[in-house]
C-alpha positions in Angstrom: -14.1 35.9 -0.7 -17.6 36.4 -2.0 -18.8 35.4 -5.4 -21.5 36.6 -7.9 -23.9 34.4 -9.8 -21.5 34.6 -12.7 -18.2 33.7 -11.0 -18.0 30.2 -12.3 -18.9 31.4 -15.8 -16.1 34.0 -15.7 -13.6 31.3 -14.7 -14.8 28.9 -17.5 -14.2 31.7 -20.0 -10.6 32.0 -18.8 -11.0 35.4 -17.2 -8.2 36.8 -15.0 -9.8 36.9 -11.6 -8.9 38.9 -8.5 -10.3 40.1 -5.3 -12.2 43.4 -5.5 -14.2 44.8 -2.6 -14.3 41.4 -1.1 -15.6 39.7 -4.2 -13.9 37.3 -6.7 -14.3 39.4 -9.8 -13.0 39.3 -13.5 -10.3 41.8 -14.2 -10.0 41.0 -17.9 -10.7 38.3 -20.5 -8.8 39.1 -23.7 -6.9 42.1 -22.3 -7.9 45.5 -20.9 -7.1 47.5 -24.0 -9.0 45.1 -26.3 -12.1 45.1 -24.0 -11.9 48.9 -23.5 -11.8 49.6 -27.3 -14.6 47.1 -27.9 -16.8 49.0 -25.4 -15.9 52.4 -26.9 -16.6 51.3 -30.5 -19.1 48.4 -30.3 -20.3 46.9 -27.0 -19.1 45.0 -23.9 -20.9 43.2 -21.1 -19.8 43.6 -17.5 -20.8 41.6 -14.4 -21.4 44.3 -11.7 -23.5 42.1 -9.4 -21.2 43.0 -6.5 -22.9 46.4 -6.3 -25.4 46.9 -3.4 -29.1 47.7 -3.7 -31.3 48.9 -0.9 -35.1 49.4 -1.1 -36.4 52.4 0.9 -40.1 52.7 1.1 -43.0 53.9 3.1 -44.2 57.4 4.2 -40.8 58.2 5.7 -38.8 57.2 2.6 -38.6 60.6 0.9 -37.6 62.5 4.0 -34.9 59.9 4.8 -33.3 60.0 1.4 -33.4 63.8 1.2 -31.7 63.9 4.5 -28.8 61.7 3.5 -28.5 62.8 -0.2 -26.7 65.8 -1.5 -29.1 66.0 -4.5 -32.6 67.3 -4.7 -35.1 64.4 -4.5 -37.9 66.7 -5.7 -36.4 66.4 -9.2 -37.2 62.7 -9.3 -40.4 61.0 -10.5 -41.3 57.3 -11.1 -38.9 55.9 -13.7 -36.2 58.5 -13.1 -32.7 57.9 -11.8 -30.5 60.4 -9.9 -26.8 60.5 -9.1 -26.0 61.8 -5.6 -23.5 61.7 -2.8 -24.4 59.9 0.4 -23.2 62.6 2.9 -21.7 62.5 6.4 -21.9 65.2 9.1 -18.4 66.5 8.2 -19.3 67.4 4.7 -17.5 64.3 3.4 -18.8 61.6 1.1 -19.9 58.3 2.7 -20.4 57.0 -0.8 -21.7 58.0 -4.2 -25.0 56.3 -5.2 -27.8 56.1 -7.7 -31.3 56.8 -6.5 -34.2 55.2 -8.4 -37.7 56.3 -7.8 -39.8 53.1 -8.3 -43.3 53.0 -9.8 -44.7 52.1 -6.3 -45.8 55.0 -4.2 -43.1 56.2 -1.8 -40.6 53.6 -2.9 -37.0 54.0 -4.0 -33.9 51.9 -4.7 -30.4 53.0 -3.7 -27.5 51.5 -5.6 -24.2 51.7 -3.7 -20.6 50.6 -4.1 -19.7 47.0 -3.2 -17.0 47.9 -0.7 -19.4 50.1 1.2 -22.6 47.9 1.4 -22.3 47.3 5.2 -21.0 50.7 6.0 -23.7 52.5 4.0 -26.5 50.3 5.4 -25.5 51.0 9.0 -25.2 54.7 8.2 -28.7 54.9 6.6 -30.2 52.8 9.4 -28.7 55.2 12.0 -30.2 58.2 10.2 -33.6 56.7 9.7 -35.5 59.2 11.9 -38.7 58.9 9.8 -39.5 55.2 10.2 -38.9 54.3 6.5 -38.8 50.6 5.7 -35.4 49.5 4.6 -34.7 46.2 2.8 -31.2 45.1 1.6 -31.7 43.2 -1.6 -28.0 43.1 -2.6 -27.4 39.4 -2.1 -30.4 38.4 -4.2 -29.9 40.8 -7.1 -27.8 40.2 -10.2 -26.6 43.2 -12.3 -25.2 43.2 -15.8 -24.1 46.3 -17.6 -24.2 46.2 -21.4 -22.2 49.3 -22.5 -21.2 50.8 -25.9 -22.7 52.5 -28.9 -24.3 49.3 -30.2 -25.9 48.4 -26.9 -29.5 49.5 -27.7 -29.4 47.9 -31.1 -28.2 44.5 -29.9 -30.5 44.4 -26.9 -33.7 45.5 -28.5 -34.8 42.1 -29.8 -34.8 40.9 -26.2 -37.6 43.2 -25.0 -40.6 45.2 -25.9 -39.2 48.2 -23.9 -38.2 50.9 -26.5 -34.5 51.0 -25.6 -33.3 53.6 -28.3 -36.0 56.0 -27.1 -35.2 55.6 -23.4 -33.9 58.9 -22.0 -30.5 58.9 -20.2 -31.0 58.2 -16.4 -34.4 56.7 -16.7 -35.6 53.1 -16.3 -38.4 50.7 -17.1 -39.5 47.4 -15.7 -40.7 44.6 -17.9 -39.9 41.3 -19.5 -36.4 41.0 -20.8 -34.8 38.0 -22.5 -37.9 36.1 -21.6 -37.5 36.9 -17.9 -40.2 38.9 -16.2 -39.9 41.8 -13.7 -36.5 42.9 -15.0 -35.4 46.5 -14.4 -33.6 48.1 -17.4 -31.8 51.3 -16.7 -30.3 53.8 -19.2 -27.2 54.3 -17.0 -23.6 53.2 -16.8 -20.1 53.9 -15.7 -18.3 54.0 -19.0 -19.4 57.1 -20.8 -20.0 54.9 -23.9 -23.8 54.7 -23.5 -25.7 51.6 -22.7 -27.8 49.9 -20.1 -27.7 48.3 -16.6 -30.0 45.3 -16.1 -31.2 44.2 -12.7 -32.8 40.8 -12.1 -33.0 37.9 -9.7 -29.9 35.7 -9.1 -31.8 32.6 -10.2 -32.0 34.0 -13.8 -28.3 34.7 -14.1 -27.4 31.9 -16.5 -30.2 32.4 -19.1 -29.8 36.2 -19.0 -26.1 36.0 -19.8 -26.6 33.4 -22.5 -29.4 35.2 -24.3 -27.6 38.6 -24.2 -24.4 37.0 -25.5 -26.3 35.3 -28.3 -28.1 38.5 -29.3 -24.7 40.3 -29.3 -22.8 37.9 -31.5 -23.6 39.8 -34.8 -22.5 43.1 -33.1 -19.2 41.9 -31.7 -20.3 42.0 -28.1 -17.6 40.6 -25.7 -17.2 40.2 -22.0 -15.3 43.0 -20.3 -13.7 43.1 -16.8 -13.1 45.6 -14.1 -9.8 46.7 -15.7 -11.6 48.1 -18.7 -14.3 49.5 -16.5 -11.7 51.5 -14.7 -9.9 52.9 -17.8 -13.3 53.7 -19.4 -14.5 55.6 -16.4 -11.3 57.5 -16.0 -11.3 58.7 -19.6 -14.7 60.3 -18.8 -13.5 61.8 -15.5 -15.9 59.7 -13.4 -14.9 59.4 -9.7 -14.1 56.1 -8.1 -15.0 55.8 -4.5 -12.0 55.0 -2.3 -9.7 56.6 -4.9 -11.0 60.0 -6.0 -13.7 60.5 -3.3 -14.1 59.2 0.3 -15.3 60.2 3.7 -12.7 63.1 3.9 -13.4 64.7 0.5 -16.3 67.0 -0.1 -18.5 67.1 -3.2 -17.3 70.6 -3.9 -13.7 69.6 -3.8 -14.4 66.6 -6.1 -16.2 68.7 -8.8 -19.5 67.2 -7.8 -21.2 70.6 -7.1 -23.7 69.7 -9.9 -25.2 67.0 -7.6 -24.9 69.2 -4.5 -28.0 71.4 -4.2 -26.9 74.4 -2.1 -29.1 76.8 -4.0 -32.2 75.0 -2.8 -33.6 74.7 0.7 -32.8 71.0 0.8 -31.7 70.3 4.5 -29.2 67.4 3.8 -26.6 66.2 6.2 -23.3 68.1 6.0 -24.8 71.1 4.2 -23.5 73.6 6.7 -19.9 72.4 6.2 -20.3 72.8 2.4 -21.8 76.2 2.7 -18.8 77.3 4.8 -16.4 75.8 2.2 -18.3 77.7 -0.5 -18.1 81.0 1.4 -14.4 80.7 2.4 -13.2 79.2 -0.8 -11.7 75.7 -1.4 -8.1 74.9 -0.5 -7.9 72.0 -2.9 -9.7 70.7 -6.0 -9.8 67.4 -8.0 -8.3 68.0 -11.4 -7.4 66.0 -14.5 -3.9 65.8 -15.9 -1.9 64.3 -18.7 1.7 63.3 -18.6 4.0 64.9 -21.1 6.8 62.3 -20.6 6.8 58.5 -20.4 5.4 57.1 -17.3 2.2 56.1 -15.5 0.9 58.1 -12.5 -0.4 55.7 -9.9 -2.6 56.2 -6.9 -0.8 58.1 -4.1 2.0 59.5 -6.3 2.8 63.0 -5.2 1.8 65.9 -7.5 4.4 68.7 -7.4 5.3 72.0 -9.0 7.8 71.6 -11.8 10.5 72.5 -9.2 9.4 69.7 -6.9 7.3 71.3 -4.1 4.4 68.9 -3.3 1.1 70.5 -4.0 -1.2 67.4 -4.1 -1.6 63.7 -4.7 -2.7 61.4 -7.5 -6.0 59.6 -6.9 -6.3 57.7 -10.2 -4.0 57.1 -13.1 -3.7 54.9 -16.2 -2.7 54.7 -19.8 -5.7 55.8 -22.0 -6.3 53.2 -24.7 -8.4 55.8 -26.6 -6.0 58.7 -26.4 -2.8 56.7 -26.4 -1.3 58.8 -23.5 -1.0 58.6 -19.8 -3.8 60.4 -17.9 -4.9 60.8 -14.3 -6.8 62.7 -11.6 -5.7 64.1 -8.3 -6.2 66.8 -5.7 -4.1 69.9 -5.9 -3.9 73.2 -4.1 -6.5 75.5 -5.7 -3.9 77.8 -7.1 -2.6 75.0 -9.4 -6.1 73.8 -10.5 -6.4 76.0 -13.6 -6.4 74.2 -17.0 -3.0 74.3 -18.7 -1.0 74.7 -15.4 2.4 72.9 -15.5 2.9 70.4 -12.8 5.0 67.2 -12.2 4.2 63.7 -11.0 6.7 62.1 -8.6 6.9 58.6 -10.0 9.3 56.6 -7.8 11.4 59.6 -7.1 11.5 60.9 -10.7 9.6 64.2 -11.5 7.6 63.5 -14.7 6.4 66.5 -16.6 2.6 66.9 -16.7 -0.1 69.5 -17.2 -3.6 70.1 -15.8 -6.3 69.5 -18.4 -10.1 69.9 -18.6 -12.3 66.9 -17.7 -13.5 64.7 -19.2 -10.5 63.6 -21.2 -12.7 62.4 -24.1 
C-alpha cells in the first residue's frame, strides 16, 4: 500500500486509517460529522497528496489536451483552471480532471484521481498524436487542501499572494509558508470555499506545521476522506468510480456544462454524445432524499413506489448539515423530474424517497 508524505503524521495524530485507491489514507480524526461541520463553518485541512499530476507541454500540448478533454481549452489562459472530463471513444468518462494552464508557454498541468493515475497516463500517452512532452510528477508532488469559509483569512499571513481576491478556479505561484515555488489554487472538492496547495514532497512537514500553527486561532483541524465524501455529496459533486465511470456519459451525469457540443471542439467521443443529445437520454443522474429512516448505499436499487427497478444508487450518506439521508443515482429519464416519488431498496425494504434538485445545499 502506498503512502503520502503525511502518512506518519496522520498516524501520530491518531487518525483512523484505511486503504483508498491503493494509498494508506486518513478516513477521520475526531469523527466525520465533527470534521464535516468544522469545514462548513470554519476550516479543515485535507491531505490529498494521493491525487495525480501530469505536466503536458510543448507545441503539441494544446492539441492533445483539446482532443482528450470535453471542455473548451480556448477558454483557458495562464493562471486559469478548468474542470473537464477525460473522454473515451465510447462517449464515456475515463476520468474527471482539472486542467491548469501554467505561466510557461504551451504548458499545462492535469490533475487526475488517484485510482486512475496509471490508466489515465497510458490513455493520454496512446492519444498523443502531436508529440507533446508528458511528465508524470505525481510521486514528487504533495497536495494539501485547506477548505472552509475561514481558509483565506487564516492562510493570508503565510503568503504575499492576495488570497481573498483570488477568483474561483484560478491559481498563482509564489512563496508560501516560507517555501518557494508553491502553486496555490482557489479550487476544492467541498463546496465550502478554500484553496489547494501544491508543493514538493520534501517540504511536507514544515508546510503542515506552519498551516496548522496559522490556523489555531481559527479552529482549523485535520479532516479525513470521510468528511471529504459527505461534503462533496451535499454539493452534488460526482465521485469517479461511484457516480461517473467509463460507461457513463457527461450528459447522463449532468456534466453538460463542461461538455462543449455547441462549439467546434473535436474531442474524443463527441459523435457519441451528439447522438445521445439528438435521440434523448435514457437515464440521468439525480439527487434524492429519503423520507424514512435508512441510508441509501452504493448499488442499492432505486425503484418506483410499487417496487419496479428504475435505477441504481451511486452515492449515499447521512448529511451532517441537513440532518437527513441523501444520495445520488441514475434513474430512467421519466423519473428524473424533481419531486418524483421513488423508493430505495435497502436490504430488501422499500424506503420512501423523492427526487430533489442538486445541489442539496
